MDTraj code that builds the backbone (N, CA, C; nanometers):
import mdtraj as md
import numpy as np

residues = "MET ILE ASN LEU SER ILE ASN TYR THR PRO PHE ILE ILE TYR THR ILE LEU ALA LEU ILE ILE VAL ALA GLY MET LEU GLY LEU SER TRP PHE LEU GLY GLU LYS SER SER GLY ARG ILE ARG ASN GLN PRO TYR GLU SER GLY ILE LYS PRO THR GLY SER ALA ARG LEU ARG PHE PRO SER LYS PHE TYR LEU ILE ALA MET PHE PHE VAL LEU PHE ASP ILE GLU ALA VAL PHE LEU TYR SER TYR ALA MET ALA PHE ARG GLU ALA GLY TRP VAL GLY PHE VAL ALA ALA ALA VAL PHE ILE GLY ILE LEU ILE ALA LEU LEU PHE TYR GLU ILE SER ILE GLY ALA LEU ASP PHE GLU THR SER GLY LYS LYS ILE LEU LYS ALA ALA LYS LYS ARG LYS GLY THR THR".split()
xyz = np.array([
    [0.8833, -0.2976, -0.4068],
    [0.9267, -0.2050, -0.3056],
    [0.9237, -0.0612, -0.3579],
    [0.9473, 0.0289, -0.2700],
    [0.9432, 0.1707, -0.3046],
    [1.0744, 0.2109, -0.3708],
    [1.0640, 0.2781, -0.4827],
    [1.1812, 0.3261, -0.5545],
    [1.2187, 0.4634, -0.5001],
    [1.3298, 0.4727, -0.4281],
    [1.3705, 0.5978, -0.3656],
    [1.4610, 0.6815, -0.4554],
    [1.4871, 0.6341, -0.5751],
    [1.5764, 0.7081, -0.6645],
    [1.5025, 0.8136, -0.7468],
    [1.3737, 0.8318, -0.7240],
    [1.2972, 0.9328, -0.7984],
    [1.3361, 1.0713, -0.7492],
    [1.3593, 1.1619, -0.8436],
    [1.3998, 1.2980, -0.8107],
    [1.2757, 1.3865, -0.7994],
    [1.2469, 1.4348, -0.6812],
    [1.1291, 1.5178, -0.6571],
    [1.1599, 1.6673, -0.6646],
    [1.2802, 1.7054, -0.6988],
    [1.3204, 1.8459, -0.6993],
    [1.2339, 1.9313, -0.7926],
    [1.2071, 1.8915, -0.9175],
    [1.1223, 1.9762, -1.0035],
    [0.9816, 1.9954, -0.9474],
    [0.9242, 1.8892, -0.8902],
    [0.7909, 1.9005, -0.8319],
    [0.7902, 1.9956, -0.7128],
    [0.8895, 1.9864, -0.6295],
    [0.8980, 2.0748, -0.5121],
    [0.9160, 2.2198, -0.5561],
    [1.0011, 2.2439, -0.6557],
    [1.0212, 2.3809, -0.7064],
    [0.8914, 2.4342, -0.7660],
    [0.8216, 2.3512, -0.8440],
    [0.6942, 2.3922, -0.9038],
    [0.5909, 2.4268, -0.7965],
    [0.5813, 2.3432, -0.6936],
    [0.4854, 2.3686, -0.5852],
    [0.5182, 2.4977, -0.5123],
    [0.6441, 2.5201, -0.4832],
    [0.6846, 2.6430, -0.4126],
    [0.6547, 2.7660, -0.4983],
    [0.6861, 2.7592, -0.6283],
    [0.6561, 2.8724, -0.7172],
    [0.5063, 2.8985, -0.7269],
    [0.4272, 2.7932, -0.7337],
    [0.2814, 2.8107, -0.7405],
    [0.2297, 2.8760, -0.6128],
    [0.2776, 2.8330, -0.4980],
    [0.2353, 2.8936, -0.3712],
    [0.2794, 3.0393, -0.3614],
    [0.3983, 3.0707, -0.4099],
    [0.4454, 3.2101, -0.4080],
    [0.3571, 3.2968, -0.4979],
    [0.3212, 3.2468, -0.6155],
    [0.2351, 3.3234, -0.7071],
    [0.0977, 3.3462, -0.6456],
    [0.0397, 3.2418, -0.5862],
    [-0.0927, 3.2566, -0.5240],
    [-0.0865, 3.3547, -0.4078],
    [0.0149, 3.3418, -0.3224],
    [0.0288, 3.4338, -0.2099],
    [0.0508, 3.5769, -0.2589],
    [0.1275, 3.5923, -0.3655],
    [0.1495, 3.7256, -0.4220],
    [0.0214, 3.7876, -0.4761],
    [-0.0572, 3.7090, -0.5460],
    [-0.1846, 3.7613, -0.5986],
    [-0.2786, 3.8011, -0.4859],
    [-0.2907, 3.7160, -0.3847],
    [-0.3788, 3.7490, -0.2723],
    [-0.3283, 3.8704, -0.1962],
    [-0.1978, 3.8768, -0.1758],
    [-0.1410, 3.9909, -0.1045],
    [-0.1584, 4.1214, -0.1813],
    [-0.1347, 4.1189, -0.3122],
    [-0.1534, 4.2402, -0.3929],
    [-0.2993, 4.2838, -0.3972],
    [-0.3913, 4.1898, -0.4076],
    [-0.5323, 4.2291, -0.4104],
    [-0.5752, 4.2883, -0.2766],
    [-0.5217, 4.2362, -0.1658],
    [-0.5549, 4.2934, -0.0361],
    [-0.4905, 4.4310, -0.0208],
    [-0.3649, 4.4450, -0.0635],
    [-0.2927, 4.5710, -0.0472],
    [-0.3480, 4.6798, -0.1392],
    [-0.3784, 4.6477, -0.2641],
    [-0.4241, 4.7467, -0.3609],
    [-0.5761, 4.7616, -0.3655],
    [-0.6481, 4.6714, -0.3015],
    [-0.7944, 4.6732, -0.3081],
    [-0.8563, 4.7864, -0.2299],
    [-0.9831, 4.8110, -0.2587],
    [-1.0575, 4.9172, -0.1928],
    [-1.0899, 4.8775, -0.0495],
    [-1.0752, 4.9695, 0.0425],
    [-1.0921, 4.9386, 0.1847],
    [-1.2226, 4.9935, 0.2432],
    [-1.3086, 5.0494, 0.1619],
    [-1.4313, 5.1089, 0.2162],
    [-1.5311, 4.9997, 0.2523],
    [-1.6125, 5.0316, 0.3506],
    [-1.7193, 4.9391, 0.3892],
    [-1.8406, 5.0213, 0.4298],
    [-1.9535, 4.9598, 0.4267],
    [-2.0768, 5.0265, 0.4638],
    [-2.1901, 4.9261, 0.4709],
    [-2.3067, 4.9758, 0.5099],
    [-2.4211, 4.8865, 0.5270],
    [-2.4607, 4.8217, 0.3955],
    [-2.4702, 4.9001, 0.2898],
    [-2.5115, 4.8454, 0.1608],
    [-2.3992, 4.7634, 0.0997],
    [-2.2777, 4.8043, 0.1187],
    [-2.1639, 4.7348, 0.0571],
    [-2.1458, 4.5943, 0.1127],
    [-2.1830, 4.5716, 0.2353],
    [-2.1644, 4.4412, 0.2979],
    [-2.2746, 4.3414, 0.2634],
    [-2.3722, 4.3815, 0.1856],
    [-2.4766, 4.2863, 0.1458],
    [-2.4220, 4.1932, 0.0380],
    [-2.4616, 4.0683, 0.0426],
    [-2.4055, 3.9734, -0.0542],
    [-2.4496, 4.0020, -0.1966],
    [-2.3570, 3.9849, -0.2899],
    [-2.3772, 3.9942, -0.4338],
    [-2.4156, 4.1326, -0.4836],
    [-2.4170, 4.2324, -0.4010],
    [-2.4635, 4.3620, -0.4462],
    [-2.3493, 4.4605, -0.4708],
    [-2.2455, 4.4562, -0.3917],
    [-2.1260, 4.5394, -0.4089],
    [-2.1574, 4.6873, -0.4216],
    [-2.2400, 4.7382, -0.3358],
    [-2.2680, 4.8803, -0.3347],
    [-2.3876, 4.9213, -0.4168],
    [-2.4457, 4.8314, -0.4923],
    [-2.5646, 4.8625, -0.5718],
    [-2.6874, 4.8304, -0.4876],
    [-2.7836, 4.9215, -0.4894],
    [-2.9039, 4.9026, -0.4090],
    [-2.9792, 4.7777, -0.4557],
    [-3.0115, 4.6844, -0.3638],
    [-3.0824, 4.5631, -0.4040],
    [-3.2215, 4.5950, -0.4592],
    [-3.2604, 4.5228, -0.5624],
    [-3.3906, 4.5478, -0.6251],
    [-3.4899, 4.4358, -0.6031],
    [-3.4473, 4.3228, -0.5543],
    [-3.5396, 4.2110, -0.5333],
    [-3.4658, 4.0918, -0.4753],
    [-3.5307, 3.9801, -0.4780],
    [-3.4731, 3.8587, -0.4238],
    [-3.3643, 3.8056, -0.5169],
    [-3.2647, 3.7433, -0.4579],
    [-3.1579, 3.6833, -0.5369],
    [-3.1986, 3.5455, -0.5892],
    [-3.3083, 3.4923, -0.5400],
    [-3.3545, 3.3606, -0.5828],
    [-3.4556, 3.3775, -0.6963],
    [-3.4128, 3.3376, -0.8142],
    [-3.4981, 3.3467, -0.9316],
    [-3.5471, 3.2085, -0.9692],
    [-3.6702, 3.1998, -1.0152],
    [-3.7241, 3.0732, -1.0613],
    [-3.7088, 3.0673, -1.2124],
    [-3.6482, 2.9600, -1.2589],
    [-3.6321, 2.9391, -1.4012],
    [-3.7306, 2.8336, -1.4477],
    [-3.7905, 2.8548, -1.5625],
    [-3.8781, 2.7496, -1.6166],
    [-3.7987, 2.6225, -1.6461],
    [-3.8667, 2.5100, -1.6458],
    [-3.7981, 2.3820, -1.6646],
    [-3.7384, 2.3681, -1.8038],
    [-3.7835, 2.4481, -1.9007],
    [-3.7280, 2.4353, -2.0355],
    [-3.5797, 2.4709, -2.0385],
    [-3.5332, 2.5554, -1.9472],
    [-3.3918, 2.5878, -1.9417],
    [-3.3103, 2.4656, -1.8995],
    [-3.3634, 2.3874, -1.8055],
    [-3.2954, 2.2664, -1.7634],
    [-3.2967, 2.1621, -1.8744],
    [-3.4054, 2.1568, -1.9503],
    [-3.4137, 2.0645, -2.0630],
    [-3.3086, 2.0983, -2.1683],
    [-3.2926, 2.2263, -2.1964],
    [-3.1902, 2.2686, -2.2922],
    [-3.0513, 2.2327, -2.2397],
    [-3.0291, 2.2491, -2.1105],
    [-2.8993, 2.2137, -2.0524],
    [-2.8733, 2.0638, -2.0644],
    [-2.9764, 1.9815, -2.0426],
    [-2.9589, 1.8371, -2.0566],
    [-2.9310, 1.7989, -2.2015],
    [-2.9983, 1.8645, -2.2961],
    [-2.9703, 1.8372, -2.4374],
    [-2.8272, 1.8768, -2.4734],
    [-2.7808, 1.9870, -2.4186],
    [-2.6435, 2.0295, -2.4444],
    [-2.5454, 1.9239, -2.3952],
    [-2.5662, 1.8726, -2.2744],
    [-2.4770, 1.7705, -2.2202],
    [-2.4840, 1.6440, -2.3045],
    [-2.6049, 1.6057, -2.3441],
    [-2.6223, 1.4855, -2.4259],
    [-2.5467, 1.4972, -2.5575],
    [-2.5626, 1.6080, -2.6276],
    [-2.4967, 1.6227, -2.7555],
    [-2.3474, 1.6488, -2.7397],
    [-2.3067, 1.7016, -2.6276],
    [-2.1645, 1.7181, -2.6007],
    [-2.0988, 1.5817, -2.5833],
    [-2.1643, 1.4921, -2.5103],
    [-2.1127, 1.3568, -2.4926],
    [-2.1136, 1.2825, -2.6255],
    [-2.2177, 1.3037, -2.7042],
    [-2.2235, 1.2417, -2.8367],
    [-2.1052, 1.2875, -2.9213],
    [-2.0736, 1.4134, -2.9163],
    [-1.9611, 1.4655, -2.9939],
    [-1.8297, 1.4027, -2.9476],
    [-1.8131, 1.3804, -2.8178],
    [-1.6910, 1.3179, -2.7665],
    [-1.6787, 1.1753, -2.8185],
    [-1.7888, 1.0990, -2.8149],
    [-1.7847, 0.9617, -2.8651],
    [-1.7534, 0.9578, -3.0141],
    [-1.8186, 1.0436, -3.0912],
    [-1.7952, 1.0419, -3.2353],
    [-1.6561, 1.0937, -3.2704],
    [-1.6052, 1.1871, -3.1939],
    [-1.4690, 1.2358, -3.2179],
    [-1.3671, 1.1262, -3.1897],
    [-1.3885, 1.0525, -3.0802],
    [-1.2954, 0.9429, -3.0496],
    [-1.3039, 0.8340, -3.1554],
    [-1.4236, 0.8101, -3.2092],
    [-1.4354, 0.7148, -3.3194],
    [-1.3597, 0.7657, -3.4418],
    [-1.3707, 0.8914, -3.4729],
    [-1.3031, 0.9469, -3.5898],
    [-1.1514, 0.9387, -3.5745],
    [-1.1022, 0.9520, -3.4523],
    [-0.9581, 0.9425, -3.4307],
    [-0.9080, 0.7998, -3.4505],
    [-0.9918, 0.7018, -3.4195],
    [-0.9523, 0.5612, -3.4316],
    [-1.0205, 0.4951, -3.5509],
    [-1.0459, 0.5713, -3.6556],
    [-1.1209, 0.5206, -3.7699],
    [-1.0519, 0.4020, -3.8354],
    [-0.9233, 0.4111, -3.8604],
    [-0.8505, 0.3028, -3.9289],
    [-0.8426, 0.1768, -3.8418],
    [-0.8202, 0.1946, -3.7120],
    [-0.8082, 0.0792, -3.6233],
    [-0.9441, 0.0141, -3.5961],
    [-1.0512, 0.0942, -3.5927],
    [-1.1834, 0.0407, -3.5592],
    [-1.2431, -0.0401, -3.6736],
    [-1.2163, 0.0004, -3.7942],
    [-1.2660, -0.0737, -3.9108],
    [-1.4176, -0.0708, -3.9204],
    [-1.4719, -0.1781, -3.9816],
    [-1.6171, -0.1841, -4.0019],
    [-1.6926, -0.2035, -3.8722],
    [-1.6313, -0.2702, -3.7760],
    [-1.6984, -0.2895, -3.6471],
    [-1.7223, -0.1545, -3.5798],
    [-1.6230, -0.0698, -3.5834],
    [-1.6385, 0.0641, -3.5268],
    [-1.7391, 0.1471, -3.6036],
    [-1.7389, 0.1318, -3.7368],
    [-1.8354, 0.2054, -3.8178],
    [-1.9784, 0.1631, -3.7846],
    [-2.0008, 0.0333, -3.7718],
    [-2.1350, -0.0162, -3.7375],
    [-2.1751, 0.0316, -3.5980],
    [-2.0814, 0.0285, -3.5035],
    [-2.1122, 0.0751, -3.3676],
    [-2.1480, 0.2237, -3.3672],
    [-2.0731, 0.3050, -3.4425],
    [-2.1042, 0.4483, -3.4505],
    [-2.2382, 0.4701, -3.5192],
    [-2.2680, 0.3909, -3.6230],
    [-2.3964, 0.4048, -3.6926],
    [-2.5130, 0.3665, -3.6017],
    [-2.4966, 0.2612, -3.5221],
    [-2.6017, 0.2218, -3.4268],
    [-2.6208, 0.3313, -3.3221],
    [-2.5102, 0.3862, -3.2741],
    [-2.5165, 0.4946, -3.1751],
    [-2.5929, 0.6150, -3.2303],
    [-2.5602, 0.6552, -3.3521],
    [-2.6295, 0.7684, -3.4142],
    [-2.7748, 0.7335, -3.4404],
    [-2.8013, 0.6109, -3.4808],
    [-2.9397, 0.5681, -3.5050],
    [-3.0242, 0.5742, -3.3792],
    [-2.9692, 0.5299, -3.2671],
    [-3.0428, 0.5357, -3.1401],
    [-3.0708, 0.6808, -3.1024],
    [-2.9733, 0.7687, -3.1201],
    [-2.9944, 0.9103, -3.0879],
    [-3.1014, 0.9731, -3.1771],
    [-3.1016, 0.9377, -3.3049],
    [-3.2046, 0.9914, -3.3962],
    [-3.3416, 0.9374, -3.3578],
    [-3.3500, 0.8081, -3.3238],
    [-3.4783, 0.7503, -3.2820],
    [-3.5298, 0.8188, -3.1554],
    [-3.4413, 0.8453, -3.0598],
    [-3.4826, 0.9155, -2.9379],
    [-3.5255, 1.0588, -2.9669],
    [-3.4589, 1.1231, -3.0620],
    [-3.4975, 1.2589, -3.0988],
    [-3.6382, 1.2607, -3.1578],
    [-3.6669, 1.1668, -3.2475],
    [-3.8020, 1.1590, -3.3050],
    [-3.9063, 1.1237, -3.1993],
    [-3.8702, 1.0379, -3.1027],
    [-3.9620, 1.0063, -2.9946],
    [-3.9934, 1.1297, -2.9112],
    [-3.8925, 1.2070, -2.8782],
    [-3.9156, 1.3285, -2.7996],
    [-3.9983, 1.4296, -2.8772],
    [-3.9771, 1.4382, -3.0063],
    [-4.0599, 1.5276, -3.0879],
    [-4.2042, 1.4790, -3.0891],
    [-4.2248, 1.3471, -3.0977],
    [-4.3611, 1.2938, -3.1058],
    [-4.4397, 1.3131, -2.9769],
    [-4.3733, 1.3082, -2.8608],
    [-4.4463, 1.3288, -2.7354],
    [-4.4523, 1.4755, -2.6954],
    [-4.3874, 1.5629, -2.7725],
    [-4.3939, 1.7054, -2.7445],
    [-4.2929, 1.7547, -2.6437],
    [-4.1877, 1.6786, -2.6207],
    [-4.0876, 1.7202, -2.5216],
    [-4.0109, 1.8432, -2.5672],
    [-4.0047, 1.8671, -2.6965],
    [-3.9326, 1.9831, -2.7476],
    [-4.0244, 2.1004, -2.7777],
    [-4.1533, 2.0831, -2.7575],
    [-4.2507, 2.1891, -2.7813],
    [-4.2737, 2.2629, -2.6502],
    [-4.2179, 2.3804, -2.6374],
    [-4.2239, 2.4535, -2.5120],
    [-4.3579, 2.5226, -2.4895],
    [-4.4438, 2.5248, -2.5849],
    [-4.5729, 2.5918, -2.5708],
    [-4.6809, 2.5004, -2.5141],
    [-4.6541, 2.3712, -2.4979],
    [-4.7576, 2.2784, -2.4519],
    [-4.7708, 2.2742, -2.3012],
    [-4.6791, 2.3335, -2.2314],
    [-4.6741, 2.3347, -2.0846],
    [-4.6745, 2.1930, -2.0269],
    [-4.6201, 2.1005, -2.1010],
    [-4.6008, 1.9654, -2.0489],
    [-4.7205, 1.8744, -2.0557],
    [-4.8333, 1.9174, -2.1107],
    [-4.9527, 1.8329, -2.1126],
    [-4.9328, 1.7086, -2.1985],
    [-4.8695, 1.7240, -2.3141],
    [-4.8461, 1.6089, -2.4008],
    [-4.7509, 1.5098, -2.3355],
    [-4.6523, 1.5602, -2.2660],
    [-4.5551, 1.4721, -2.2012],
    [-4.6232, 1.3910, -2.0915],
    [-4.7059, 1.4561, -2.0104],
    [-4.7769, 1.3852, -1.9040],
    [-4.8739, 1.2831, -1.9620],
    [-4.9397, 1.3185, -2.0713],
    [-5.0324, 1.2266, -2.1364],
    [-4.9586, 1.1035, -2.1880],
    [-4.8440, 1.1237, -2.2503],
    [-4.7647, 1.0117, -2.3013],
    [-4.7123, 0.9263, -2.1859],
    [-4.6752, 0.9880, -2.0740],
    [-4.6254, 0.9121, -1.9603],
    [-4.7361, 0.8278, -1.8987],
    [-4.8587, 0.8820, -1.8886],
    [-4.9712, 0.8060, -1.8348],
    [-5.0055, 0.6895, -1.9265],
    [-5.0003, 0.7146, -2.0564],
    [-5.0297, 0.6094, -2.1532],
    [-4.9259, 0.4979, -2.1423],
    [-4.8019, 0.5349, -2.1215],
    [-4.6940, 0.4380, -2.1108],
    [-4.7067, 0.3566, -1.9817],
    [-4.7484, 0.4206, -1.8726],
    [-4.7656, 0.3492, -1.7466],
    [-4.8792, 0.2476, -1.7571],
    [-4.9815, 0.2814, -1.8314],
    [-5.0956, 0.1921, -1.8466],
    [-5.0623, 0.0681, -1.9270],
    [-4.9657, 0.0768, -2.0163],
    [-4.9297, -0.0367, -2.1013],
    [-4.8301, -0.1293, -2.0357],
    [-4.7539, -0.0796, -1.9365],
    [-4.6516, -0.1655, -1.8736],
    [-4.6970, -0.2219, -1.7438],
])
top = md.Topology()
chain = top.add_chain()
for i, resn in enumerate(residues, 1):
    res = top.add_residue(resn, chain, resSeq=i)
    for name in ("N", "CA", "C"):
        top.add_atom(name, md.element.get_by_symbol(name[0]), res)
traj = md.Trajectory(xyz[None], top)
């Protein structure tokens, strides 16, 4: 059944204080903020600066590749950090699991180097060639 003896007073006080702070910040920014407007000022993302071109920029795919590598190694760091925190409890089983995990990551790194995935000067030709070769074998 539902336990009605829980005291919600601290939560209610916290919520009310948070709402008062947010309302105060919004009210002060509206009251103290600049009130001027104009044709150029109302354009998005420009804030009074004369626009120089399109807001839509094309980024090469290598930037997305770097972002994916960052996420991959960030997740790797989280796994290895959690292993390090539980080193005594995990024992040899945990050590072997961490070693296999690192081994797989190193093998994948060497594979990506071999197909040219990290070589930004190839414009993807080696990667497409390796993908076609792989499709032909499977």
